[in-house]
Short mmCIF file of the C-alpha atoms (twelve columns), coordinates in Angstrom:
data_MODEL
# 
_entry.id   MODEL 
# 
loop_
_atom_site.group_PDB 
_atom_site.id 
_atom_site.type_symbol 
_atom_site.label_atom_id 
_atom_site.label_alt_id 
_atom_site.label_comp_id 
_atom_site.label_asym_id 
_atom_site.label_seq_id 
_atom_site.Cartn_x 
_atom_site.Cartn_y 
_atom_site.Cartn_z 
_atom_site.pdbx_PDB_model_num 
ATOM 1   C CA . MET A 1   77.517 106.541 -132.616 1 
ATOM 2   C CA . PHE A 2   75.898 109.649 -131.101 1 
ATOM 3   C CA . ASP A 3   76.836 110.945 -127.655 1 
ATOM 4   C CA . TYR A 4   73.097 110.853 -126.942 1 
ATOM 5   C CA . GLU A 5   70.049 109.937 -128.964 1 
ATOM 6   C CA . VAL A 6   68.244 113.113 -127.853 1 
ATOM 7   C CA . VAL A 7   69.508 116.361 -126.375 1 
ATOM 8   C CA . ILE A 8   66.917 118.559 -124.646 1 
ATOM 9   C CA . VAL A 9   67.656 122.247 -124.127 1 
ATOM 10  C CA . GLY A 10  65.730 123.584 -121.142 1 
ATOM 11  C CA . GLY A 11  65.031 122.111 -117.725 1 
ATOM 12  C CA . GLY A 12  61.516 123.356 -116.982 1 
ATOM 13  C CA . PRO A 13  58.412 121.148 -116.796 1 
ATOM 14  C CA . ALA A 14  58.310 120.618 -120.588 1 
ATOM 15  C CA . GLY A 15  61.952 119.544 -120.817 1 
ATOM 16  C CA . LEU A 16  61.850 117.368 -117.700 1 
ATOM 17  C CA . THR A 17  58.681 115.631 -118.882 1 
ATOM 18  C CA . ALA A 18  60.148 114.976 -122.333 1 
ATOM 19  C CA . GLY A 19  63.374 113.695 -120.815 1 
ATOM 20  C CA . GLY A 20  61.630 111.395 -118.391 1 
ATOM 21  C CA . HIS A 21  59.448 109.867 -121.103 1 
ATOM 22  C CA . LEU A 22  62.379 109.322 -123.459 1 
ATOM 23  C CA . SER A 23  64.602 107.810 -120.780 1 
ATOM 24  C CA . ARG A 24  61.879 105.438 -119.639 1 
ATOM 25  C CA . ALA A 25  61.510 104.369 -123.274 1 
ATOM 26  C CA . GLY A 26  65.189 103.400 -123.300 1 
ATOM 27  C CA . HIS A 27  66.611 106.389 -125.222 1 
ATOM 28  C CA . ARG A 28  69.935 107.863 -124.093 1 
ATOM 29  C CA . THR A 29  68.870 111.413 -123.300 1 
ATOM 30  C CA . LEU A 30  70.697 114.492 -122.049 1 
ATOM 31  C CA . LEU A 31  69.005 117.619 -120.661 1 
ATOM 32  C CA . LEU A 32  70.901 120.934 -120.619 1 
ATOM 33  C CA . GLU A 33  69.822 123.764 -118.313 1 
ATOM 34  C CA . LYS A 34  71.723 127.029 -117.929 1 
ATOM 35  C CA . GLU A 35  70.168 128.098 -114.614 1 
ATOM 36  C CA . LEU A 36  67.874 126.201 -112.226 1 
ATOM 37  C CA . PHE A 37  66.533 122.752 -113.000 1 
ATOM 38  C CA . GLY A 38  62.773 123.141 -112.783 1 
ATOM 39  C CA . GLY A 39  62.916 126.439 -114.685 1 
ATOM 40  C CA . ALA A 40  60.263 129.028 -113.893 1 
ATOM 41  C CA . LEU A 41  58.668 126.668 -111.353 1 
ATOM 42  C CA . GLN A 42  61.493 127.596 -108.989 1 
ATOM 43  C CA . HIS A 43  60.334 131.244 -109.183 1 
ATOM 44  C CA . THR A 44  56.659 130.434 -108.579 1 
ATOM 45  C CA . ASP A 45  55.088 130.596 -105.143 1 
ATOM 46  C CA . ARG A 46  52.142 128.296 -105.807 1 
ATOM 47  C CA . ILE A 47  50.700 126.254 -108.686 1 
ATOM 48  C CA . ASP A 48  46.911 125.963 -108.542 1 
ATOM 49  C CA . ASP A 49  46.034 125.065 -112.131 1 
ATOM 50  C CA . TYR A 50  47.778 121.698 -112.446 1 
ATOM 51  C CA . PRO A 51  45.132 118.935 -112.196 1 
ATOM 52  C CA . ARG A 52  47.433 116.452 -110.484 1 
ATOM 53  C CA . PHE A 53  47.423 118.569 -107.285 1 
ATOM 54  C CA . HIS A 54  43.871 119.696 -106.563 1 
ATOM 55  C CA . GLY A 55  44.874 121.547 -103.405 1 
ATOM 56  C CA . GLY A 56  47.789 123.318 -105.082 1 
ATOM 57  C CA . ILE A 57  51.520 122.839 -104.670 1 
ATOM 58  C CA . THR A 58  54.492 125.159 -104.363 1 
ATOM 59  C CA . GLY A 59  56.515 125.666 -107.501 1 
ATOM 60  C CA . ALA A 60  59.720 124.551 -105.777 1 
ATOM 61  C CA . GLN A 61  58.106 121.298 -104.571 1 
ATOM 62  C CA . LEU A 62  56.668 120.512 -107.996 1 
ATOM 63  C CA . ALA A 63  60.074 121.194 -109.565 1 
ATOM 64  C CA . SER A 64  61.737 118.878 -107.043 1 
ATOM 65  C CA . ASP A 65  59.197 116.109 -107.743 1 
ATOM 66  C CA . MET A 66  59.686 116.428 -111.513 1 
ATOM 67  C CA . ILE A 67  63.494 116.414 -111.246 1 
ATOM 68  C CA . GLU A 68  63.452 113.345 -108.992 1 
ATOM 69  C CA . GLN A 69  61.072 111.499 -111.293 1 
ATOM 70  C CA . ALA A 70  63.039 112.362 -114.434 1 
ATOM 71  C CA . THR A 71  66.452 111.418 -113.023 1 
ATOM 72  C CA . ALA A 72  65.056 108.168 -111.612 1 
ATOM 73  C CA . SER A 73  64.158 107.230 -115.179 1 
ATOM 74  C CA . GLY A 74  67.802 107.591 -116.210 1 
ATOM 75  C CA . LEU A 75  67.748 111.126 -117.629 1 
ATOM 76  C CA . ARG A 76  71.162 112.809 -117.560 1 
ATOM 77  C CA . LEU A 77  71.138 116.429 -116.348 1 
ATOM 78  C CA . GLU A 78  73.955 118.857 -117.151 1 
ATOM 79  C CA . GLN A 79  74.340 122.497 -116.114 1 
ATOM 80  C CA . ALA A 80  75.238 124.209 -119.390 1 
ATOM 81  C CA . GLU A 81  74.061 127.006 -121.669 1 
ATOM 82  C CA . ALA A 82  73.412 125.990 -125.269 1 
ATOM 83  C CA . SER A 83  74.783 128.420 -127.840 1 
ATOM 84  C CA . GLY A 84  73.891 126.799 -131.155 1 
ATOM 85  C CA . VAL A 85  72.656 123.741 -133.003 1 
ATOM 86  C CA . GLU A 86  74.268 122.506 -136.207 1 
ATOM 87  C CA . SER A 87  72.479 119.964 -138.394 1 
ATOM 88  C CA . PHE A 88  74.148 117.335 -140.557 1 
ATOM 89  C CA . SER A 89  72.602 114.646 -142.737 1 
ATOM 90  C CA . ARG A 90  72.659 112.017 -139.995 1 
ATOM 91  C CA . SER A 91  73.174 113.944 -136.776 1 
ATOM 92  C CA . ARG A 92  72.806 117.180 -134.843 1 
ATOM 93  C CA . TRP A 93  75.481 118.961 -132.798 1 
ATOM 94  C CA . VAL A 94  74.506 121.058 -129.767 1 
ATOM 95  C CA . ALA A 95  77.244 123.515 -128.825 1 
ATOM 96  C CA . CYS A 96  77.547 125.095 -125.363 1 
ATOM 97  C CA . THR A 97  79.055 128.394 -124.233 1 
ATOM 98  C CA . ASP A 98  81.643 126.572 -122.103 1 
ATOM 99  C CA . GLY A 99  83.152 124.927 -125.184 1 
ATOM 100 C CA . ARG A 100 81.510 121.552 -124.805 1 
ATOM 101 C CA . GLY A 101 79.336 119.990 -127.485 1 
ATOM 102 C CA . PHE A 102 77.138 116.929 -127.851 1 
ATOM 103 C CA . SER A 103 76.151 114.915 -130.914 1 
ATOM 104 C CA . CYS A 104 72.664 113.479 -131.108 1 
ATOM 105 C CA . GLY A 105 69.971 112.240 -133.435 1 
ATOM 106 C CA . ALA A 106 67.257 114.704 -132.383 1 
ATOM 107 C CA . VAL A 107 66.990 117.932 -130.400 1 
ATOM 108 C CA . ILE A 108 64.085 119.181 -128.303 1 
ATOM 109 C CA . LEU A 109 64.016 122.936 -127.623 1 
ATOM 110 C CA . ALA A 110 62.264 123.574 -124.291 1 
ATOM 111 C CA . GLY A 111 63.998 126.714 -123.069 1 
ATOM 112 C CA . GLY A 112 60.828 128.415 -121.869 1 
ATOM 113 C CA . SER A 113 60.392 132.132 -121.215 1 
ATOM 114 C CA . ARG A 114 61.479 134.803 -118.761 1 
ATOM 115 C CA . PHE A 115 59.794 137.939 -117.447 1 
ATOM 116 C CA . ARG A 116 60.002 140.674 -120.061 1 
ATOM 117 C CA . ALA A 117 62.123 143.680 -119.168 1 
ATOM 118 C CA . LEU A 118 60.966 147.257 -119.786 1 
ATOM 119 C CA . GLY A 119 64.405 148.622 -120.647 1 
ATOM 120 C CA . ILE A 120 63.957 151.680 -118.439 1 
ATOM 121 C CA . PRO A 121 66.710 153.507 -116.495 1 
ATOM 122 C CA . GLY A 122 67.753 151.656 -113.359 1 
ATOM 123 C CA . GLU A 123 66.247 148.293 -114.313 1 
ATOM 124 C CA . GLU A 124 69.514 146.498 -115.049 1 
ATOM 125 C CA . GLN A 125 71.553 148.652 -112.672 1 
ATOM 126 C CA . PHE A 126 69.555 147.476 -109.653 1 
ATOM 127 C CA . ARG A 127 68.856 143.891 -110.712 1 
ATOM 128 C CA . GLY A 128 69.437 141.781 -107.617 1 
ATOM 129 C CA . ARG A 129 69.588 144.953 -105.509 1 
ATOM 130 C CA . GLY A 130 65.877 145.627 -105.275 1 
ATOM 131 C CA . VAL A 131 64.774 144.629 -108.777 1 
ATOM 132 C CA . ILE A 132 63.129 141.283 -108.028 1 
ATOM 133 C CA . ASP A 133 63.458 138.388 -110.481 1 
ATOM 134 C CA . CYS A 134 62.265 135.623 -108.156 1 
ATOM 135 C CA . THR A 135 59.551 136.716 -105.746 1 
ATOM 136 C CA . PRO A 136 59.404 133.476 -103.674 1 
ATOM 137 C CA . CYS A 137 63.216 133.555 -103.376 1 
ATOM 138 C CA . ASP A 138 63.592 137.199 -102.385 1 
ATOM 139 C CA . GLY A 139 60.251 138.225 -100.896 1 
ATOM 140 C CA . GLY A 140 61.418 137.659 -97.317  1 
ATOM 141 C CA . PHE A 141 63.975 140.467 -97.651  1 
ATOM 142 C CA . PHE A 142 61.162 143.020 -98.003  1 
ATOM 143 C CA . VAL A 143 58.988 142.183 -94.972  1 
ATOM 144 C CA . GLY A 144 57.786 145.432 -93.408  1 
ATOM 145 C CA . LYS A 145 58.989 147.440 -96.418  1 
ATOM 146 C CA . SER A 146 57.295 148.886 -99.507  1 
ATOM 147 C CA . VAL A 147 57.491 147.185 -102.897 1 
ATOM 148 C CA . ALA A 148 55.995 148.133 -106.246 1 
ATOM 149 C CA . VAL A 149 54.723 145.459 -108.630 1 
ATOM 150 C CA . VAL A 150 54.244 146.476 -112.259 1 
ATOM 151 C CA . GLY A 151 51.692 144.725 -114.467 1 
ATOM 152 C CA . SER A 152 48.030 143.941 -114.980 1 
ATOM 153 C CA . ASN A 153 48.170 140.161 -115.535 1 
ATOM 154 C CA . ASP A 154 48.053 137.001 -113.421 1 
ATOM 155 C CA . TYR A 155 51.829 137.054 -112.885 1 
ATOM 156 C CA . ALA A 156 51.678 140.544 -111.381 1 
ATOM 157 C CA . ILE A 157 48.742 139.707 -109.097 1 
ATOM 158 C CA . ARG A 158 50.273 136.409 -108.012 1 
ATOM 159 C CA . ASP A 159 53.460 138.132 -106.919 1 
ATOM 160 C CA . ALA A 160 51.622 141.066 -105.342 1 
ATOM 161 C CA . LEU A 161 49.520 138.667 -103.257 1 
ATOM 162 C CA . HIS A 162 52.567 136.630 -102.238 1 
ATOM 163 C CA . LEU A 163 54.401 139.727 -101.066 1 
ATOM 164 C CA . ALA A 164 51.346 141.069 -99.225  1 
ATOM 165 C CA . GLY A 165 50.991 137.723 -97.463  1 
ATOM 166 C CA . LEU A 166 54.541 138.117 -96.138  1 
ATOM 167 C CA . GLY A 167 53.777 141.502 -94.629  1 
ATOM 168 C CA . VAL A 168 55.131 143.631 -97.453  1 
ATOM 169 C CA . ARG A 169 53.370 146.929 -98.279  1 
ATOM 170 C CA . VAL A 170 52.488 146.483 -101.949 1 
ATOM 171 C CA . THR A 171 51.575 149.079 -104.565 1 
ATOM 172 C CA . LEU A 172 50.413 147.579 -107.855 1 
ATOM 173 C CA . LEU A 173 51.200 149.798 -110.836 1 
ATOM 174 C CA . ALA A 174 48.601 148.437 -113.242 1 
ATOM 175 C CA . THR A 175 49.650 149.084 -116.826 1 
ATOM 176 C CA . GLY A 176 46.090 149.541 -118.123 1 
ATOM 177 C CA . GLY A 177 42.754 150.897 -117.061 1 
ATOM 178 C CA . ASN A 178 41.559 147.388 -116.176 1 
ATOM 179 C CA . LEU A 179 43.257 144.288 -114.829 1 
ATOM 180 C CA . ASP A 180 43.513 141.324 -117.219 1 
ATOM 181 C CA . LEU A 181 43.058 138.449 -114.768 1 
ATOM 182 C CA . SER A 182 41.772 134.912 -114.716 1 
ATOM 183 C CA . PRO A 183 38.777 134.371 -112.377 1 
ATOM 184 C CA . LEU A 184 41.036 132.596 -109.852 1 
ATOM 185 C CA . TRP A 185 43.376 135.546 -109.344 1 
ATOM 186 C CA . GLU A 186 40.579 138.100 -109.588 1 
ATOM 187 C CA . SER A 187 38.780 136.462 -106.660 1 
ATOM 188 C CA . ARG A 188 41.983 136.231 -104.631 1 
ATOM 189 C CA . LEU A 189 42.784 139.879 -105.185 1 
ATOM 190 C CA . ALA A 190 39.333 140.812 -103.894 1 
ATOM 191 C CA . GLU A 191 40.190 139.058 -100.619 1 
ATOM 192 C CA . VAL A 192 43.242 141.289 -99.994  1 
ATOM 193 C CA . PRO A 193 41.997 144.896 -99.830  1 
ATOM 194 C CA . ASP A 194 45.252 146.375 -98.499  1 
ATOM 195 C CA . ILE A 195 47.095 146.239 -101.843 1 
ATOM 196 C CA . THR A 196 47.170 149.771 -103.272 1 
ATOM 197 C CA . ILE A 197 46.379 149.839 -106.998 1 
ATOM 198 C CA . GLN A 198 47.353 152.662 -109.334 1 
ATOM 199 C CA . HIS A 199 45.578 152.154 -112.661 1 
ATOM 200 C CA . ASP A 200 46.844 153.251 -116.076 1 
ATOM 201 C CA . ALA A 201 50.372 153.603 -114.710 1 
ATOM 202 C CA . THR A 202 53.572 153.665 -116.751 1 
ATOM 203 C CA . LEU A 203 56.845 152.937 -114.976 1 
ATOM 204 C CA . GLU A 204 59.508 155.329 -116.247 1 
ATOM 205 C CA . GLN A 205 62.517 154.968 -113.963 1 
ATOM 206 C CA . ILE A 206 63.885 153.036 -110.998 1 
ATOM 207 C CA . VAL A 207 65.906 155.240 -108.668 1 
ATOM 208 C CA . GLY A 208 68.373 154.718 -105.831 1 
ATOM 209 C CA . THR A 209 72.036 154.810 -104.895 1 
ATOM 210 C CA . GLU A 210 73.353 151.382 -103.906 1 
ATOM 211 C CA . ARG A 211 69.885 149.753 -103.931 1 
ATOM 212 C CA . VAL A 212 66.380 150.567 -105.104 1 
ATOM 213 C CA . GLU A 213 64.905 153.473 -103.166 1 
ATOM 214 C CA . GLY A 214 61.912 154.345 -105.297 1 
ATOM 215 C CA . VAL A 215 60.252 154.364 -108.697 1 
ATOM 216 C CA . VAL A 216 59.054 157.133 -110.989 1 
ATOM 217 C CA . TYR A 217 55.797 156.572 -112.875 1 
ATOM 218 C CA . SER A 218 53.138 158.511 -114.735 1 
ATOM 219 C CA . LYS A 219 49.378 158.000 -114.882 1 
ATOM 220 C CA . GLY A 220 47.477 158.378 -118.125 1 
ATOM 221 C CA . GLN A 221 48.548 160.842 -120.796 1 
ATOM 222 C CA . THR A 222 48.199 164.167 -118.996 1 
ATOM 223 C CA . MET A 223 49.007 163.551 -115.336 1 
ATOM 224 C CA . PRO A 224 52.447 164.655 -114.030 1 
ATOM 225 C CA . ARG A 225 55.081 162.096 -113.068 1 
ATOM 226 C CA . GLU A 226 54.994 160.796 -109.510 1 
ATOM 227 C CA . GLN A 227 57.700 159.231 -107.354 1 
ATOM 228 C CA . LEU A 228 56.901 156.336 -105.057 1 
ATOM 229 C CA . ALA A 229 59.239 155.333 -102.244 1 
ATOM 230 C CA . ALA A 230 59.959 151.593 -102.522 1 
ATOM 231 C CA . ALA A 231 62.675 149.188 -101.433 1 
ATOM 232 C CA . GLY A 232 61.913 146.812 -104.280 1 
ATOM 233 C CA . ILE A 233 60.260 146.520 -107.672 1 
ATOM 234 C CA . ALA A 234 58.932 143.473 -109.543 1 
ATOM 235 C CA . VAL A 235 58.293 143.990 -113.274 1 
ATOM 236 C CA . ARG A 236 55.646 141.515 -114.448 1 
ATOM 237 C CA . VAL A 237 54.442 142.911 -117.774 1 
ATOM 238 C CA . GLY A 238 54.622 139.689 -119.771 1 
ATOM 239 C CA . LEU A 239 56.973 136.969 -120.941 1 
ATOM 240 C CA . ALA A 240 59.785 136.903 -123.493 1 
ATOM 241 C CA . PRO A 241 60.949 133.566 -124.971 1 
ATOM 242 C CA . ASN A 242 64.546 132.445 -124.479 1 
ATOM 243 C CA . THR A 243 65.318 132.296 -128.189 1 
ATOM 244 C CA . GLU A 244 68.174 134.799 -128.614 1 
ATOM 245 C CA . TRP A 245 70.532 132.041 -129.747 1 
ATOM 246 C CA . LEU A 246 68.131 130.437 -132.243 1 
ATOM 247 C CA . ASP A 247 67.943 133.007 -135.061 1 
ATOM 248 C CA . ASP A 248 69.938 130.853 -137.470 1 
ATOM 249 C CA . VAL A 249 68.596 127.529 -136.199 1 
ATOM 250 C CA . VAL A 250 64.784 127.570 -136.576 1 
ATOM 251 C CA . ASP A 251 62.049 129.923 -137.786 1 
ATOM 252 C CA . LEU A 252 60.685 132.370 -135.201 1 
ATOM 253 C CA . ASP A 253 57.385 134.264 -135.266 1 
ATOM 254 C CA . ALA A 254 56.923 138.029 -134.775 1 
ATOM 255 C CA . CYS A 255 57.083 137.538 -130.983 1 
ATOM 256 C CA . ARG A 256 60.292 135.518 -131.361 1 
ATOM 257 C CA . ARG A 257 58.695 132.254 -130.356 1 
ATOM 258 C CA . ILE A 258 59.556 129.092 -132.274 1 
ATOM 259 C CA . VAL A 259 57.228 128.248 -135.152 1 
ATOM 260 C CA . ALA A 260 56.194 124.579 -134.839 1 
ATOM 261 C CA . ASN A 261 53.514 122.434 -136.438 1 
ATOM 262 C CA . ALA A 262 51.001 120.138 -134.757 1 
ATOM 263 C CA . ASP A 263 53.725 117.483 -134.316 1 
ATOM 264 C CA . LEU A 264 55.947 120.103 -132.622 1 
ATOM 265 C CA . ALA A 265 58.348 119.963 -135.576 1 
ATOM 266 C CA . THR A 266 60.250 123.149 -136.378 1 
ATOM 267 C CA . SER A 267 61.646 124.359 -139.713 1 
ATOM 268 C CA . ALA A 268 64.797 122.290 -139.053 1 
ATOM 269 C CA . ALA A 269 64.723 118.518 -139.484 1 
ATOM 270 C CA . TYR A 270 64.906 116.473 -136.282 1 
ATOM 271 C CA . ILE A 271 64.522 119.575 -134.115 1 
ATOM 272 C CA . LEU A 272 61.311 119.872 -132.053 1 
ATOM 273 C CA . ALA A 273 59.970 122.614 -129.776 1 
ATOM 274 C CA . CYS A 274 57.744 122.284 -126.713 1 
ATOM 275 C CA . GLY A 275 56.433 124.405 -123.866 1 
ATOM 276 C CA . ASP A 276 55.879 128.156 -123.939 1 
ATOM 277 C CA . ILE A 277 58.944 128.734 -126.106 1 
ATOM 278 C CA . ARG A 278 56.857 127.660 -129.106 1 
ATOM 279 C CA . SER A 279 54.398 129.872 -130.930 1 
ATOM 280 C CA . GLY A 280 50.810 129.606 -129.722 1 
ATOM 281 C CA . ALA A 281 51.533 127.678 -126.517 1 
ATOM 282 C CA . ARG A 282 49.875 128.726 -123.265 1 
ATOM 283 C CA . ALA A 283 52.193 129.447 -120.349 1 
ATOM 284 C CA . THR A 284 50.789 126.836 -117.958 1 
ATOM 285 C CA . VAL A 285 52.305 123.787 -116.302 1 
ATOM 286 C CA . ALA A 286 49.608 121.548 -117.765 1 
ATOM 287 C CA . THR A 287 50.442 122.724 -121.304 1 
ATOM 288 C CA . ALA A 288 54.166 122.285 -120.715 1 
ATOM 289 C CA . VAL A 289 53.736 118.731 -119.417 1 
ATOM 290 C CA . ALA A 290 51.456 117.764 -122.318 1 
ATOM 291 C CA . ASP A 291 53.880 119.311 -124.800 1 
ATOM 292 C CA . GLY A 292 56.825 117.508 -123.245 1 
ATOM 293 C CA . ALA A 293 55.105 114.132 -123.487 1 
ATOM 294 C CA . ALA A 294 54.119 114.802 -127.110 1 
ATOM 295 C CA . ALA A 295 57.653 115.925 -128.018 1 
ATOM 296 C CA . ALA A 296 59.107 112.780 -126.486 1 
ATOM 297 C CA . ALA A 297 56.740 110.579 -128.497 1 
ATOM 298 C CA . ARG A 298 57.562 112.413 -131.734 1 
ATOM 299 C CA . ALA A 299 61.319 112.329 -131.045 1 
ATOM 300 C CA . SER A 300 61.110 108.578 -130.543 1 
ATOM 301 C CA . GLU A 301 59.333 108.254 -133.908 1 
ATOM 302 C CA . LEU A 302 61.968 110.413 -135.602 1 
ATOM 303 C CA . LEU A 303 64.773 108.265 -134.196 1 
ATOM 304 C CA . ARG A 304 63.139 105.132 -135.588 1 
ATOM 305 C CA . GLU A 305 62.570 106.782 -138.974 1 
ATOM 306 C CA . GLY A 306 66.128 108.081 -139.022 1 
ATOM 307 C CA . ALA A 307 67.596 104.701 -138.107 1 
ATOM 308 C CA . ARG A 308 65.822 103.126 -141.066 1 
ATOM 309 C CA . SER A 309 66.930 105.797 -143.533 1 
ATOM 310 C CA . TRP A 310 70.508 106.046 -142.226 1 
ATOM 311 C CA . THR A 311 71.060 102.294 -142.667 1 
ATOM 312 C CA . ASN A 312 69.821 102.304 -146.271 1 
# 
């Protein structure tokens, strides 16, 4: 007898959706999350591209709604960091960094992504002391101060606009000559003219003593380095999947996302992947929810197929 029929690793919208569907279908399901249940939603000011809420909804509220709905279905949530998955002929074993482990019939990998780090001097040194991981969480600390946001994508603009709306003086260090934005964020940026934009900027160093006091950046190939006084810095240059622990578990693509087929099956039997941790997935709530529902349906099929084969 397994501890659980399905173990889900990752508590973002994909994992919560999968868990809710499986629990409502009567499957004993455990969801493991190493940080905040709700995942990246908890770090998002506002969700405007999820069809269920036409007027938009805060990320924290959507996370709360999803957690409540999933747990009401009977889904078990545990705060734990998965460290490995071992496959046997009739079961899987999910190991955790705290020494615990859980046996199951199928595993769903839904660990999502995090903001990619640049690896520059000062970035790790000042994390939590001016280097901003969660803009909605920490933005209030910078009201009336100057903050730099690095990036040219929707994530960078979203956070720049949120900070500006709080009364923060924002300088956007755009990493290319042009911004790479969806029409929604492009139109919103046009409505906030007081965000200073430095195009073709490369962040080279974050400086300070106890906290962030400024950043050093260069523009183009020939311009000298410049220093910008800033109390905070948000690096939003893209996403990196949370797959460091999966090298020996499933196949990863060149970007270290999980390779999965149309049924969300990975290279390992009875192990599925859903959400933006998988190769080719878009980083949207709608995609994550659809993936989670599809992974739950496929996991249920695998459990039925396995039950037939294991009893023969």
